[in-house]
Biotite code that builds the C-alpha atoms (Angstrom):
import biotite.structure as struc

atoms = struc.array([
    struc.Atom([28.671, 1.631, 13.364], chain_id="A", res_id=1, res_name="MET", atom_name="CA", element="C"),
    struc.Atom([26.039, -0.901, 14.402], chain_id="A", res_id=2, res_name="HIS", atom_name="CA", element="C"),
    struc.Atom([24.445, 1.781, 16.567], chain_id="A", res_id=3, res_name="LEU", atom_name="CA", element="C"),
    struc.Atom([24.219, 4.219, 13.638], chain_id="A", res_id=4, res_name="ILE", atom_name="CA", element="C"),
    struc.Atom([22.821, 1.505, 11.369], chain_id="A", res_id=5, res_name="VAL", atom_name="CA", element="C"),
    struc.Atom([20.274, 0.484, 13.992], chain_id="A", res_id=6, res_name="GLY", atom_name="CA", element="C"),
    struc.Atom([19.071, 4.040, 14.457], chain_id="A", res_id=7, res_name="VAL", atom_name="CA", element="C"),
    struc.Atom([18.854, 4.550, 10.675], chain_id="A", res_id=8, res_name="PHE", atom_name="CA", element="C"),
    struc.Atom([16.793, 1.400, 10.212], chain_id="A", res_id=9, res_name="ARG", atom_name="CA", element="C"),
    struc.Atom([14.423, 2.309, 13.015], chain_id="A", res_id=10, res_name="LEU", atom_name="CA", element="C"),
    struc.Atom([14.098, 5.790, 11.493], chain_id="A", res_id=11, res_name="LEU", atom_name="CA", element="C"),
    struc.Atom([13.120, 4.260, 8.138], chain_id="A", res_id=12, res_name="VAL", atom_name="CA", element="C"),
    struc.Atom([10.539, 2.126, 9.941], chain_id="A", res_id=13, res_name="ALA", atom_name="CA", element="C"),
    struc.Atom([9.206, 5.239, 11.675], chain_id="A", res_id=14, res_name="ALA", atom_name="CA", element="C"),
    struc.Atom([8.942, 7.067, 8.336], chain_id="A", res_id=15, res_name="ILE", atom_name="CA", element="C"),
    struc.Atom([6.933, 4.169, 6.949], chain_id="A", res_id=16, res_name="GLY", atom_name="CA", element="C"),
    struc.Atom([4.624, 4.243, 9.964], chain_id="A", res_id=17, res_name="ILE", atom_name="CA", element="C"),
    struc.Atom([4.060, 7.971, 9.544], chain_id="A", res_id=18, res_name="VAL", atom_name="CA", element="C"),
    struc.Atom([3.427, 7.575, 5.820], chain_id="A", res_id=19, res_name="GLY", atom_name="CA", element="C"),
    struc.Atom([0.610, 5.061, 6.367], chain_id="A", res_id=20, res_name="VAL", atom_name="CA", element="C"),
    struc.Atom([-0.587, 6.473, 9.685], chain_id="A", res_id=21, res_name="ARG", atom_name="CA", element="C"),
    struc.Atom([-4.166, 6.950, 8.479], chain_id="A", res_id=22, res_name="GLU", atom_name="CA", element="C"),
    struc.Atom([-4.452, 3.165, 8.174], chain_id="A", res_id=23, res_name="ILE", atom_name="CA", element="C"),
    struc.Atom([-3.210, 2.193, 11.600], chain_id="A", res_id=24, res_name="TRP", atom_name="CA", element="C"),
    struc.Atom([-5.089, 5.098, 13.171], chain_id="A", res_id=25, res_name="LEU", atom_name="CA", element="C"),
    struc.Atom([-8.244, 3.515, 11.753], chain_id="A", res_id=26, res_name="GLY", atom_name="CA", element="C"),
    struc.Atom([-9.193, 6.456, 9.536], chain_id="A", res_id=27, res_name="ASP", atom_name="CA", element="C"),
    struc.Atom([-8.481, 4.736, 6.190], chain_id="A", res_id=28, res_name="ASP", atom_name="CA", element="C"),
    struc.Atom([-8.706, 0.955, 6.560], chain_id="A", res_id=29, res_name="LEU", atom_name="CA", element="C"),
    struc.Atom([-9.738, 0.581, 2.883], chain_id="A", res_id=30, res_name="PRO", atom_name="CA", element="C"),
    struc.Atom([-6.305, 2.024, 2.079], chain_id="A", res_id=31, res_name="GLY", atom_name="CA", element="C"),
    struc.Atom([-4.847, -1.389, 2.898], chain_id="A", res_id=32, res_name="LEU", atom_name="CA", element="C"),
    struc.Atom([-5.920, -2.510, -0.563], chain_id="A", res_id=33, res_name="VAL", atom_name="CA", element="C"),
    struc.Atom([-3.124, -0.452, -2.132], chain_id="A", res_id=34, res_name="TYR", atom_name="CA", element="C"),
    struc.Atom([0.129, -2.245, -2.914], chain_id="A", res_id=35, res_name="PHE", atom_name="CA", element="C"),
    struc.Atom([2.074, 0.831, -1.812], chain_id="A", res_id=36, res_name="THR", atom_name="CA", element="C"),
    struc.Atom([0.643, 0.720, 1.689], chain_id="A", res_id=37, res_name="ASN", atom_name="CA", element="C"),
    struc.Atom([1.119, -3.039, 1.984], chain_id="A", res_id=38, res_name="GLN", atom_name="CA", element="C"),
    struc.Atom([4.735, -2.874, 0.838], chain_id="A", res_id=39, res_name="SER", atom_name="CA", element="C"),
    struc.Atom([5.442, -0.007, 3.240], chain_id="A", res_id=40, res_name="ASN", atom_name="CA", element="C"),
    struc.Atom([3.929, -1.923, 6.156], chain_id="A", res_id=41, res_name="LEU", atom_name="CA", element="C"),
    struc.Atom([6.101, -4.927, 5.276], chain_id="A", res_id=42, res_name="LEU", atom_name="CA", element="C"),
    struc.Atom([9.134, -2.650, 5.124], chain_id="A", res_id=43, res_name="LEU", atom_name="CA", element="C"),
    struc.Atom([8.263, -1.240, 8.551], chain_id="A", res_id=44, res_name="VAL", atom_name="CA", element="C"),
    struc.Atom([8.322, -4.734, 10.049], chain_id="A", res_id=45, res_name="VAL", atom_name="CA", element="C"),
    struc.Atom([11.531, -5.758, 8.271], chain_id="A", res_id=46, res_name="VAL", atom_name="CA", element="C"),
    struc.Atom([13.433, -2.554, 9.040], chain_id="A", res_id=47, res_name="MET", atom_name="CA", element="C"),
    struc.Atom([12.321, -2.549, 12.677], chain_id="A", res_id=48, res_name="ALA", atom_name="CA", element="C"),
    struc.Atom([13.452, -6.177, 12.948], chain_id="A", res_id=49, res_name="TRP", atom_name="CA", element="C"),
    struc.Atom([16.788, -5.396, 11.300], chain_id="A", res_id=50, res_name="ALA", atom_name="CA", element="C"),
    struc.Atom([17.184, -2.259, 13.421], chain_id="A", res_id=51, res_name="GLY", atom_name="CA", element="C"),
    struc.Atom([16.732, -4.210, 16.639], chain_id="A", res_id=52, res_name="VAL", atom_name="CA", element="C"),
    struc.Atom([19.306, -6.709, 15.396], chain_id="A", res_id=53, res_name="GLY", atom_name="CA", element="C"),
    struc.Atom([21.805, -3.931, 14.713], chain_id="A", res_id=54, res_name="SER", atom_name="CA", element="C"),
    struc.Atom([21.269, -2.413, 18.159], chain_id="A", res_id=55, res_name="LEU", atom_name="CA", element="C"),
    struc.Atom([21.748, -5.825, 19.743], chain_id="A", res_id=56, res_name="ARG", atom_name="CA", element="C"),
    struc.Atom([25.005, -6.167, 17.826], chain_id="A", res_id=57, res_name="ALA", atom_name="CA", element="C"),
    struc.Atom([26.085, -2.733, 19.080], chain_id="A", res_id=58, res_name="ALA", atom_name="CA", element="C"),
    struc.Atom([25.739, -3.903, 22.679], chain_id="A", res_id=59, res_name="THR", atom_name="CA", element="C"),
    struc.Atom([28.069, -6.864, 22.112], chain_id="A", res_id=60, res_name="ARG", atom_name="CA", element="C"),
    struc.Atom([31.109, -4.613, 21.841], chain_id="A", res_id=61, res_name="ARG", atom_name="CA", element="C"),
    struc.Atom([32.693, -6.604, 19.008], chain_id="A", res_id=62, res_name="GLY", atom_name="CA", element="C"),
    struc.Atom([32.119, -10.013, 20.596], chain_id="A", res_id=63, res_name="ALA", atom_name="CA", element="C"),
    struc.Atom([29.323, -11.732, 18.641], chain_id="A", res_id=64, res_name="PRO", atom_name="CA", element="C"),
    struc.Atom([27.859, -14.946, 20.051], chain_id="A", res_id=65, res_name="PRO", atom_name="CA", element="C"),
    struc.Atom([28.732, -18.315, 18.593], chain_id="A", res_id=66, res_name="ALA", atom_name="CA", element="C"),
    struc.Atom([25.189, -18.814, 17.299], chain_id="A", res_id=67, res_name="THR", atom_name="CA", element="C"),
    struc.Atom([22.739, -16.455, 15.662], chain_id="A", res_id=68, res_name="SER", atom_name="CA", element="C"),
    struc.Atom([19.290, -15.536, 16.937], chain_id="A", res_id=69, res_name="SER", atom_name="CA", element="C"),
    struc.Atom([16.080, -14.563, 15.210], chain_id="A", res_id=70, res_name="ARG", atom_name="CA", element="C"),
    struc.Atom([16.479, -11.211, 16.931], chain_id="A", res_id=71, res_name="LEU", atom_name="CA", element="C"),
    struc.Atom([19.658, -10.614, 14.918], chain_id="A", res_id=72, res_name="ASP", atom_name="CA", element="C"),
    struc.Atom([17.526, -9.597, 11.944], chain_id="A", res_id=73, res_name="GLY", atom_name="CA", element="C"),
    struc.Atom([15.233, -10.907, 9.205], chain_id="A", res_id=74, res_name="PRO", atom_name="CA", element="C"),
    struc.Atom([16.363, -13.700, 6.871], chain_id="A", res_id=75, res_name="PRO", atom_name="CA", element="C"),
    struc.Atom([18.032, -12.598, 3.656], chain_id="A", res_id=76, res_name="ALA", atom_name="CA", element="C"),
    struc.Atom([15.174, -13.686, 1.388], chain_id="A", res_id=77, res_name="TRP", atom_name="CA", element="C"),
    struc.Atom([12.654, -11.597, 3.367], chain_id="A", res_id=78, res_name="LEU", atom_name="CA", element="C"),
    struc.Atom([14.909, -8.537, 3.429], chain_id="A", res_id=79, res_name="LYS", atom_name="CA", element="C"),
    struc.Atom([15.372, -8.850, -0.325], chain_id="A", res_id=80, res_name="GLY", atom_name="CA", element="C"),
    struc.Atom([11.641, -9.303, -0.879], chain_id="A", res_id=81, res_name="ALA", atom_name="CA", element="C"),
    struc.Atom([10.785, -6.188, 1.135], chain_id="A", res_id=82, res_name="ALA", atom_name="CA", element="C"),
    struc.Atom([13.357, -4.240, -0.881], chain_id="A", res_id=83, res_name="THR", atom_name="CA", element="C"),
    struc.Atom([11.886, -5.472, -4.164], chain_id="A", res_id=84, res_name="LEU", atom_name="CA", element="C"),
    struc.Atom([8.277, -4.722, -3.248], chain_id="A", res_id=85, res_name="PHE", atom_name="CA", element="C"),
    struc.Atom([8.975, -1.198, -2.020], chain_id="A", res_id=86, res_name="ILE", atom_name="CA", element="C"),
    struc.Atom([10.998, -0.497, -5.184], chain_id="A", res_id=87, res_name="LEU", atom_name="CA", element="C"),
    struc.Atom([8.072, -1.745, -7.275], chain_id="A", res_id=88, res_name="ILE", atom_name="CA", element="C"),
    struc.Atom([5.799, 0.693, -5.448], chain_id="A", res_id=89, res_name="ALA", atom_name="CA", element="C"),
    struc.Atom([8.205, 3.571, -6.051], chain_id="A", res_id=90, res_name="GLY", atom_name="CA", element="C"),
    struc.Atom([8.870, 2.793, -9.717], chain_id="A", res_id=91, res_name="LEU", atom_name="CA", element="C"),
    struc.Atom([5.199, 2.249, -10.592], chain_id="A", res_id=92, res_name="VAL", atom_name="CA", element="C"),
    struc.Atom([4.381, 5.566, -8.936], chain_id="A", res_id=93, res_name="TYR", atom_name="CA", element="C"),
    struc.Atom([7.168, 7.381, -10.785], chain_id="A", res_id=94, res_name="ALA", atom_name="CA", element="C"),
    struc.Atom([6.735, 5.826, -14.228], chain_id="A", res_id=95, res_name="VAL", atom_name="CA", element="C"),
    struc.Atom([3.161, 4.606, -14.620], chain_id="A", res_id=96, res_name="ILE", atom_name="CA", element="C"),
    struc.Atom([0.670, 6.272, -12.309], chain_id="A", res_id=97, res_name="LEU", atom_name="CA", element="C"),
    struc.Atom([-0.774, 9.675, -13.079], chain_id="A", res_id=98, res_name="GLU", atom_name="CA", element="C"),
    struc.Atom([-0.086, 12.404, -10.498], chain_id="A", res_id=99, res_name="PRO", atom_name="CA", element="C"),
    struc.Atom([-2.756, 12.562, -7.827], chain_id="A", res_id=100, res_name="GLY", atom_name="CA", element="C"),
    struc.Atom([-4.300, 15.546, -6.159], chain_id="A", res_id=101, res_name="ASP", atom_name="CA", element="C"),
    struc.Atom([-1.839, 17.872, -4.390], chain_id="A", res_id=102, res_name="PRO", atom_name="CA", element="C"),
    struc.Atom([-1.246, 16.948, -0.749], chain_id="A", res_id=103, res_name="GLN", atom_name="CA", element="C"),
    struc.Atom([-0.316, 19.206, 2.156], chain_id="A", res_id=104, res_name="PRO", atom_name="CA", element="C"),
    struc.Atom([3.340, 19.222, 3.111], chain_id="A", res_id=105, res_name="GLU", atom_name="CA", element="C"),
    struc.Atom([4.106, 17.129, 6.159], chain_id="A", res_id=106, res_name="LEU", atom_name="CA", element="C"),
    struc.Atom([7.766, 17.844, 6.930], chain_id="A", res_id=107, res_name="ILE", atom_name="CA", element="C"),
    struc.Atom([10.704, 19.332, 5.017], chain_id="A", res_id=108, res_name="LEU", atom_name="CA", element="C"),
    struc.Atom([8.469, 19.933, 2.020], chain_id="A", res_id=109, res_name="GLY", atom_name="CA", element="C"),
    struc.Atom([7.562, 16.229, 1.821], chain_id="A", res_id=110, res_name="LEU", atom_name="CA", element="C"),
    struc.Atom([4.015, 14.886, 1.599], chain_id="A", res_id=111, res_name="THR", atom_name="CA", element="C"),
    struc.Atom([2.671, 11.512, 2.718], chain_id="A", res_id=112, res_name="ASP", atom_name="CA", element="C"),
    struc.Atom([2.932, 10.366, -0.892], chain_id="A", res_id=113, res_name="SER", atom_name="CA", element="C"),
    struc.Atom([6.587, 11.413, -1.013], chain_id="A", res_id=114, res_name="ASP", atom_name="CA", element="C"),
    struc.Atom([7.312, 9.411, 2.133], chain_id="A", res_id=115, res_name="LEU", atom_name="CA", element="C"),
    struc.Atom([5.809, 6.137, 0.907], chain_id="A", res_id=116, res_name="VAL", atom_name="CA", element="C"),
    struc.Atom([6.710, 6.418, -2.787], chain_id="A", res_id=117, res_name="HIS", atom_name="CA", element="C"),
    struc.Atom([10.115, 8.110, -2.722], chain_id="A", res_id=118, res_name="VAL", atom_name="CA", element="C"),
    struc.Atom([11.771, 8.250, 0.698], chain_id="A", res_id=119, res_name="VAL", atom_name="CA", element="C"),
    struc.Atom([11.201, 4.671, 1.847], chain_id="A", res_id=120, res_name="THR", atom_name="CA", element="C"),
    struc.Atom([12.182, 3.069, -1.508], chain_id="A", res_id=121, res_name="PRO", atom_name="CA", element="C"),
    struc.Atom([15.423, 5.070, -1.653], chain_id="A", res_id=122, res_name="ILE", atom_name="CA", element="C"),
    struc.Atom([16.206, 4.315, 1.995], chain_id="A", res_id=123, res_name="ALA", atom_name="CA", element="C"),
    struc.Atom([15.464, 0.602, 1.531], chain_id="A", res_id=124, res_name="ALA", atom_name="CA", element="C"),
    struc.Atom([17.727, 0.362, -1.517], chain_id="A", res_id=125, res_name="LEU", atom_name="CA", element="C"),
    struc.Atom([20.529, 2.238, 0.264], chain_id="A", res_id=126, res_name="ALA", atom_name="CA", element="C"),
    struc.Atom([20.239, -0.053, 3.276], chain_id="A", res_id=127, res_name="ASP", atom_name="CA", element="C"),
    struc.Atom([20.298, -3.147, 1.061], chain_id="A", res_id=128, res_name="PHE", atom_name="CA", element="C"),
    struc.Atom([23.364, -2.027, -0.888], chain_id="A", res_id=129, res_name="VAL", atom_name="CA", element="C"),
    struc.Atom([25.421, -0.415, 1.867], chain_id="A", res_id=130, res_name="LEU", atom_name="CA", element="C"),
    struc.Atom([24.467, -2.179, 5.089], chain_id="A", res_id=131, res_name="VAL", atom_name="CA", element="C"),
    struc.Atom([23.356, -5.734, 4.323], chain_id="A", res_id=132, res_name="ASP", atom_name="CA", element="C"),
    struc.Atom([25.941, -8.497, 3.988], chain_id="A", res_id=133, res_name="PRO", atom_name="CA", element="C"),
    struc.Atom([25.823, -9.885, 0.459], chain_id="A", res_id=134, res_name="HIS", atom_name="CA", element="C"),
    struc.Atom([26.127, -13.030, -1.670], chain_id="A", res_id=135, res_name="ARG", atom_name="CA", element="C"),
    struc.Atom([23.248, -14.620, 0.230], chain_id="A", res_id=136, res_name="ARG", atom_name="CA", element="C"),
    struc.Atom([20.544, -14.625, -2.483], chain_id="A", res_id=137, res_name="LEU", atom_name="CA", element="C"),
    struc.Atom([19.987, -16.961, -5.416], chain_id="A", res_id=138, res_name="ARG", atom_name="CA", element="C"),
    struc.Atom([18.394, -16.226, -8.771], chain_id="A", res_id=139, res_name="LEU", atom_name="CA", element="C"),
    struc.Atom([15.473, -18.580, -8.185], chain_id="A", res_id=140, res_name="ARG", atom_name="CA", element="C"),
    struc.Atom([14.218, -16.144, -5.548], chain_id="A", res_id=141, res_name="LEU", atom_name="CA", element="C"),
    struc.Atom([13.345, -13.629, -8.282], chain_id="A", res_id=142, res_name="ALA", atom_name="CA", element="C"),
    struc.Atom([10.656, -16.051, -9.423], chain_id="A", res_id=143, res_name="LEU", atom_name="CA", element="C"),
    struc.Atom([9.529, -16.961, -5.901], chain_id="A", res_id=144, res_name="ALA", atom_name="CA", element="C"),
    struc.Atom([9.086, -13.283, -5.036], chain_id="A", res_id=145, res_name="TRP", atom_name="CA", element="C"),
    struc.Atom([6.509, -12.950, -7.840], chain_id="A", res_id=146, res_name="LEU", atom_name="CA", element="C"),
    struc.Atom([4.066, -14.991, -5.752], chain_id="A", res_id=147, res_name="ALA", atom_name="CA", element="C"),
    struc.Atom([3.063, -11.910, -3.785], chain_id="A", res_id=148, res_name="TYR", atom_name="CA", element="C"),
    struc.Atom([2.365, -9.559, -6.751], chain_id="A", res_id=149, res_name="PRO", atom_name="CA", element="C"),
    struc.Atom([0.419, -12.352, -8.458], chain_id="A", res_id=150, res_name="LEU", atom_name="CA", element="C"),
    struc.Atom([-1.594, -13.039, -5.308], chain_id="A", res_id=151, res_name="ALA", atom_name="CA", element="C"),
    struc.Atom([-2.221, -9.299, -4.998], chain_id="A", res_id=152, res_name="TYR", atom_name="CA", element="C"),
    struc.Atom([-3.517, -9.140, -8.569], chain_id="A", res_id=153, res_name="CYS", atom_name="CA", element="C"),
    struc.Atom([-5.766, -12.145, -7.956], chain_id="A", res_id=154, res_name="LEU", atom_name="CA", element="C"),
    struc.Atom([-7.114, -10.489, -4.810], chain_id="A", res_id=155, res_name="PHE", atom_name="CA", element="C"),
    struc.Atom([-7.927, -7.200, -6.568], chain_id="A", res_id=156, res_name="THR", atom_name="CA", element="C"),
    struc.Atom([-9.582, -9.082, -9.448], chain_id="A", res_id=157, res_name="THR", atom_name="CA", element="C"),
    struc.Atom([-11.811, -11.153, -7.167], chain_id="A", res_id=158, res_name="VAL", atom_name="CA", element="C"),
    struc.Atom([-12.581, -8.113, -5.039], chain_id="A", res_id=159, res_name="ARG", atom_name="CA", element="C"),
    struc.Atom([-13.591, -6.119, -8.113], chain_id="A", res_id=160, res_name="GLY", atom_name="CA", element="C"),
    struc.Atom([-15.790, -8.954, -9.403], chain_id="A", res_id=161, res_name="ALA", atom_name="CA", element="C"),
    struc.Atom([-17.515, -9.542, -6.063], chain_id="A", res_id=162, res_name="VAL", atom_name="CA", element="C"),
    struc.Atom([-17.908, -5.874, -5.133], chain_id="A", res_id=163, res_name="ALA", atom_name="CA", element="C"),
    struc.Atom([-17.677, -3.803, -8.340], chain_id="A", res_id=164, res_name="PRO", atom_name="CA", element="C"),
    struc.Atom([-18.772, -0.708, -6.463], chain_id="A", res_id=165, res_name="GLU", atom_name="CA", element="C"),
    struc.Atom([-15.393, -0.730, -4.695], chain_id="A", res_id=166, res_name="LEU", atom_name="CA", element="C"),
    struc.Atom([-13.526, -0.414, -7.991], chain_id="A", res_id=167, res_name="GLY", atom_name="CA", element="C"),
    struc.Atom([-9.882, -1.326, -8.540], chain_id="A", res_id=168, res_name="TYR", atom_name="CA", element="C"),
    struc.Atom([-6.893, 0.217, -6.738], chain_id="A", res_id=169, res_name="PRO", atom_name="CA", element="C"),
    struc.Atom([-4.876, 0.740, -9.947], chain_id="A", res_id=170, res_name="TYR", atom_name="CA", element="C"),
    struc.Atom([-5.910, 1.375, -13.535], chain_id="A", res_id=171, res_name="GLY", atom_name="CA", element="C"),
    struc.Atom([-3.706, -1.339, -15.024], chain_id="A", res_id=172, res_name="PHE", atom_name="CA", element="C"),
    struc.Atom([-5.614, -4.049, -13.066], chain_id="A", res_id=173, res_name="VAL", atom_name="CA", element="C"),
    struc.Atom([-9.049, -2.590, -13.825], chain_id="A", res_id=174, res_name="ASP", atom_name="CA", element="C"),
    struc.Atom([-11.016, -5.359, -15.544], chain_id="A", res_id=175, res_name="VAL", atom_name="CA", element="C"),
    struc.Atom([-13.818, -2.937, -16.383], chain_id="A", res_id=176, res_name="ALA", atom_name="CA", element="C"),
    struc.Atom([-11.364, -1.002, -18.583], chain_id="A", res_id=177, res_name="VAL", atom_name="CA", element="C"),
    struc.Atom([-9.068, -3.705, -19.971], chain_id="A", res_id=178, res_name="HIS", atom_name="CA", element="C"),
    struc.Atom([-11.217, -6.830, -19.812], chain_id="A", res_id=179, res_name="GLY", atom_name="CA", element="C"),
    struc.Atom([-9.802, -10.139, -18.625], chain_id="A", res_id=180, res_name="TYR", atom_name="CA", element="C"),
    struc.Atom([-7.687, -10.575, -21.752], chain_id="A", res_id=181, res_name="ALA", atom_name="CA", element="C"),
    struc.Atom([-6.119, -7.153, -21.252], chain_id="A", res_id=182, res_name="GLY", atom_name="CA", element="C"),
    struc.Atom([-5.599, -7.915, -17.577], chain_id="A", res_id=183, res_name="LEU", atom_name="CA", element="C"),
    struc.Atom([-3.704, -11.088, -18.443], chain_id="A", res_id=184, res_name="LEU", atom_name="CA", element="C"),
    struc.Atom([-1.503, -9.141, -20.856], chain_id="A", res_id=185, res_name="VAL", atom_name="CA", element="C"),
    struc.Atom([-0.755, -6.569, -18.169], chain_id="A", res_id=186, res_name="ASN", atom_name="CA", element="C"),
    struc.Atom([-0.032, -9.284, -15.606], chain_id="A", res_id=187, res_name="VAL", atom_name="CA", element="C"),
    struc.Atom([2.425, -10.916, -18.014], chain_id="A", res_id=188, res_name="ALA", atom_name="CA", element="C"),
    struc.Atom([4.177, -7.640, -18.868], chain_id="A", res_id=189, res_name="LEU", atom_name="CA", element="C"),
    struc.Atom([4.404, -6.431, -15.303], chain_id="A", res_id=190, res_name="TYR", atom_name="CA", element="C"),
    struc.Atom([5.397, -9.894, -14.131], chain_id="A", res_id=191, res_name="GLY", atom_name="CA", element="C"),
    struc.Atom([8.359, -9.924, -16.495], chain_id="A", res_id=192, res_name="VAL", atom_name="CA", element="C"),
    struc.Atom([9.337, -6.430, -15.379], chain_id="A", res_id=193, res_name="GLY", atom_name="CA", element="C"),
    struc.Atom([9.114, -7.351, -11.703], chain_id="A", res_id=194, res_name="PHE", atom_name="CA", element="C"),
    struc.Atom([11.150, -10.515, -12.321], chain_id="A", res_id=195, res_name="TRP", atom_name="CA", element="C"),
    struc.Atom([13.837, -8.454, -14.040], chain_id="A", res_id=196, res_name="VAL", atom_name="CA", element="C"),
    struc.Atom([13.893, -6.017, -11.122], chain_id="A", res_id=197, res_name="LEU", atom_name="CA", element="C"),
    struc.Atom([14.197, -8.911, -8.677], chain_id="A", res_id=198, res_name="GLY", atom_name="CA", element="C"),
    struc.Atom([17.014, -10.378, -10.777], chain_id="A", res_id=199, res_name="ALA", atom_name="CA", element="C"),
    struc.Atom([18.804, -7.010, -10.681], chain_id="A", res_id=200, res_name="ILE", atom_name="CA", element="C"),
    struc.Atom([18.554, -6.950, -6.891], chain_id="A", res_id=201, res_name="ILE", atom_name="CA", element="C"),
    struc.Atom([19.974, -10.468, -6.717], chain_id="A", res_id=202, res_name="ILE", atom_name="CA", element="C"),
    struc.Atom([22.657, -9.519, -9.234], chain_id="A", res_id=203, res_name="GLY", atom_name="CA", element="C"),
    struc.Atom([23.718, -6.648, -6.997], chain_id="A", res_id=204, res_name="LEU", atom_name="CA", element="C"),
    struc.Atom([23.825, -9.036, -4.077], chain_id="A", res_id=205, res_name="ASP", atom_name="CA", element="C"),
    struc.Atom([26.059, -11.416, -6.007], chain_id="A", res_id=206, res_name="ARG", atom_name="CA", element="C"),
    struc.Atom([28.617, -8.816, -7.159], chain_id="A", res_id=207, res_name="VAL", atom_name="CA", element="C"),
    struc.Atom([28.899, -6.741, -3.979], chain_id="A", res_id=208, res_name="LEU", atom_name="CA", element="C"),
    struc.Atom([31.419, -7.775, -1.296], chain_id="A", res_id=209, res_name="PRO", atom_name="CA", element="C"),
    struc.Atom([30.294, -10.519, 1.050], chain_id="A", res_id=210, res_name="THR", atom_name="CA", element="C"),
    struc.Atom([30.715, -8.363, 4.109], chain_id="A", res_id=211, res_name="ARG", atom_name="CA", element="C"),
    struc.Atom([28.628, -5.258, 4.595], chain_id="A", res_id=212, res_name="SER", atom_name="CA", element="C"),
    struc.Atom([30.100, -2.128, 3.034], chain_id="A", res_id=213, res_name="LEU", atom_name="CA", element="C"),
    struc.Atom([29.395, -0.030, 6.140], chain_id="A", res_id=214, res_name="LEU", atom_name="CA", element="C"),
    struc.Atom([28.547, -2.169, 9.141], chain_id="A", res_id=215, res_name="ALA", atom_name="CA", element="C"),
    struc.Atom([31.172, -4.502, 10.623], chain_id="A", res_id=216, res_name="PRO", atom_name="CA", element="C"),
    struc.Atom([30.374, -8.226, 10.413], chain_id="A", res_id=217, res_name="PRO", atom_name="CA", element="C"),
    struc.Atom([27.969, -9.396, 13.107], chain_id="A", res_id=218, res_name="ARG", atom_name="CA", element="C"),
    struc.Atom([28.465, -13.136, 12.799], chain_id="A", res_id=219, res_name="LEU", atom_name="CA", element="C"),
    struc.Atom([32.241, -13.315, 12.535], chain_id="A", res_id=220, res_name="ALA", atom_name="CA", element="C"),
    struc.Atom([32.308, -16.750, 14.126], chain_id="A", res_id=221, res_name="SER", atom_name="CA", element="C"),
    struc.Atom([30.463, -18.377, 11.195], chain_id="A", res_id=222, res_name="ILE", atom_name="CA", element="C"),
    struc.Atom([32.960, -20.314, 9.065], chain_id="A", res_id=223, res_name="PRO", atom_name="CA", element="C"),
    struc.Atom([33.698, -19.158, 5.545], chain_id="A", res_id=224, res_name="GLU", atom_name="CA", element="C"),
    struc.Atom([33.455, -22.641, 4.015], chain_id="A", res_id=225, res_name="SER", atom_name="CA", element="C"),
    struc.Atom([30.311, -23.591, 2.124], chain_id="A", res_id=226, res_name="ALA", atom_name="CA", element="C"),
    struc.Atom([27.719, -25.819, 3.840], chain_id="A", res_id=227, res_name="PRO", atom_name="CA", element="C"),
    struc.Atom([27.201, -29.379, 2.655], chain_id="A", res_id=228, res_name="PRO", atom_name="CA", element="C"),
    struc.Atom([24.562, -29.759, -0.083], chain_id="A", res_id=229, res_name="PRO", atom_name="CA", element="C"),
    struc.Atom([21.074, -30.249, 1.279], chain_id="A", res_id=230, res_name="GLY", atom_name="CA", element="C"),
    struc.Atom([21.845, -28.720, 4.658], chain_id="A", res_id=231, res_name="SER", atom_name="CA", element="C"),
    struc.Atom([19.518, -26.166, 6.246], chain_id="A", res_id=232, res_name="ALA", atom_name="CA", element="C"),
    struc.Atom([22.031, -23.414, 5.552], chain_id="A", res_id=233, res_name="GLN", atom_name="CA", element="C"),
    struc.Atom([21.956, -24.334, 1.870], chain_id="A", res_id=234, res_name="ASP", atom_name="CA", element="C"),
    struc.Atom([18.239, -23.482, 1.685], chain_id="A", res_id=235, res_name="ASP", atom_name="CA", element="C"),
    struc.Atom([17.853, -20.905, -1.142], chain_id="A", res_id=236, res_name="PRO", atom_name="CA", element="C"),
    struc.Atom([15.157, -19.110, 0.832], chain_id="A", res_id=237, res_name="LEU", atom_name="CA", element="C"),
    struc.Atom([17.526, -18.510, 3.726], chain_id="A", res_id=238, res_name="ARG", atom_name="CA", element="C"),
    struc.Atom([20.753, -17.505, 1.988], chain_id="A", res_id=239, res_name="GLY", atom_name="CA", element="C"),
    struc.Atom([24.159, -19.106, 2.105], chain_id="A", res_id=240, res_name="ASP", atom_name="CA", element="C"),
    struc.Atom([26.593, -19.728, 4.922], chain_id="A", res_id=241, res_name="VAL", atom_name="CA", element="C"),
    struc.Atom([27.818, -16.149, 5.093], chain_id="A", res_id=242, res_name="ARG", atom_name="CA", element="C"),
    struc.Atom([24.911, -15.075, 7.207], chain_id="A", res_id=243, res_name="GLY", atom_name="CA", element="C"),
    struc.Atom([21.177, -15.564, 6.933], chain_id="A", res_id=244, res_name="THR", atom_name="CA", element="C"),
    struc.Atom([20.242, -12.421, 8.810], chain_id="A", res_id=245, res_name="ARG", atom_name="CA", element="C"),
    struc.Atom([20.121, -8.883, 7.462], chain_id="A", res_id=246, res_name="ALA", atom_name="CA", element="C"),
])
């Protein structure tokens, strides 16, 4: 199963790379300003990392080492963050943004926009629910994860003020339309929504079985008892004792 999971994760990473290919090919570097492209690039890194970890586990033939390695996969908080950010991109596209100009079909009737707004969010959520081990995240992470969307909003605001000719990547952060007071209102509303979405992700993590629903446990040698308070394994940004790697 680890082999199948590893291939799936690497496939998701490849889809993300294809979806933002104009950026890394150098044809659309300004496209990096879009949250969708940034969240997809983060997902590419996280899924490739997790995919390599799954393939490494497949080569162990059911005999995991006594200690974990960074190559076993990303920490739980980072995997959860990548899942949240790509879901934000997909939901904002589906619910808030106006449809853009028609794009040529790339493969199987899908466009680049479909890949980065629909396919990768669905794949990331499925991987999180079905493949990741669970009960590793804590509610406080939902607030910590907001640091990136807030930093992104600050970046777009400063960029728009310094170089107004560049405009704003999304209408709801456009100061020229909403003013700074309207921007603050939007930041508060979206911030609450993103926190709720992060809390839902953590809630899923807390109610799903500890062991992965599909992949066999990779770190079977880790004890089931809880770590002592204040230990490194008790760090809320790394998950609990039942595995800190996705």
